[in-house]
N, C-alpha and C positions, 0 to 999 in steps of 0.2 A: 604555506598557503591556503587556507579554507577558499574557496569558491563562495562571487558572491550569486545568489539566486535573485532575478526581481519580477517579478507580476506584473502586468499590467493591465488586468484586468483576474478577476475570477469568476468568470461568466466566461463558458466553453463556445468557441467557435462555431464547432459543426455540435449536431447531435448523436449519444453513440447507440446504438441497439445489440443487445447480448444477445445471443444466442447460447439456450442452453440444453441438456437435455441427461436425462437421466441414464444408467444403465446396472440392472444388475448384476451383482456376480456372487461369489458363496462363499468371499471373503469381508463378511461384516465388520467383525473382529482385527483385523489386518488393514482396514478400507478405516476407521475413525482413527486409529494409532496411528495410517498415518495423515492424513488430514487434523489430526493432535499437533501431528510435530512438526507438516507447514504452515500452518498456522504462529508456532514459538518461533520455527527462521523465520516466518515474516516477518512480524513483532519485532527481531530483533535485529534487521535488519530498517525499519522501520527507524527506532530508536535510533540506530546507529547515526542513522541521515540525519534525524531532526536534532544529535548534538554538534552536529558541526554546524548548525545556523545561526545566525545572527539579525534577534527582532529589532531594531532602530525606529524611536520611535520621533516623531516631528512636530511640533508645536506649531500651532496655528498662528 
């Protein structure tokens, strides 16, 4: 049985701050492959999650 998720608002309750830091390494090709594979796996996970979402429209 799929879980039902309901959002009351799409506005976040708080602000988020993202801190990033670049790191130099001598593994440029390996890093590129790692990030590309991560992107593919993340997209697959999101696709699987969305496959379980049902959208219902209420008529006014």
